[in-house]
N, C-alpha and C positions, 0 to 999 in steps of 0.2 A: 452380475457386476456390482450391484449395490451392496449385497452381502459381503463380497470380497473387499469392497472399499471400506465398509464399516469395520470389518475385521482388521484390515491393514491400518486404518486410522487409529483404532483402539490400541493396536500393537505399537504404533509409532509414539503415541502419547505415553504409553506405559514404559517403554524401553528406551526411546531416544530422548524424550524430554520429560522425565518423571517429576521434576521439581519446578517446571515452568508454569507461571501464571501471570496474567497481565498485571495483577496487583503488585508483583515483584519487579516489574520493569522500572529501571531507574528513570529519573527525570532527564530529558534530552534537550533542555534549553541550550542554545548555542551550537547545536548539531544540525546537520542537513541530511535528510534521507531522500533518496530517489526511489520512487515506486513506479514500476512499469505496469501497464495494463490497467488503467484507472476506469474500468467499467463499473457503473453504478451497481451495487450489491454483489460485486465480484470480490475475489481475494485481494486485488489491488486496492479496492475501496476500503475494505475492512482493515487492511494493513495500514493504509494512509490515515484512517480514522484513529487508530490506536497510537500511531506515531505522533499525530497532531495532539491527541490528549496528553501525551507525555511531554509535549512542549517543543518537539522538533519542527524545524522548517521543512515542509514537505514539497518536493518537486514531483508532480505527477507527469510522467513521461508516457506518451502514447501517440497513436496515429490520428485519432479523432479529437479535435479540440472541443467539439460539442459534448462528447462523452466525458471528457476531462472536466469541463465546466459543470456538467450535471453532478459529477462526483464532488467537486469542490463546493458546490451549493449545498449538497446534502451534508457534507462534513461541517461546513460553517453553521448549518442549522443546529448541529449537536455540539460543536465546539466553536462558539463565536469568536474566540481569540486566536483561532488557528491561523498560522502563517503558511501560505501555500502559493504555488505558481504552477502553470502548465508549460511543459516543454514538448513541442512537436518532435516526435522521434519514431522512426520506422526501423526497427532492429533488423529487418530483412533486407535493407537497402544500405550498403556500406557507405556510400557518399552521404546519405542522410545522417548516419551516425557521426561521421566526421564533422558535418555541418553543425550538429547539435552540440558536439564537444566544444 
């Protein structure tokens, strides 16, 4: 599975996003980004970190406020000016989605 993952990841980078780099991401001041799954060191964390670096207001949406806070603390350590908030959201429970909206 690891070899296949590396092969697919390399293929995706080469063919789906050949010209993408974080240094080319535009400034995002005045924009709001909602990132689900804000687990520390997960893809949600890394996505939120890069969006915060670009100046976006980041809403971390997830089930665990504790995990969200850990991620916000880690991002604030790297981007002290980051604008962030946590939104309790369980995407598997439709009433909770309505409540969050």
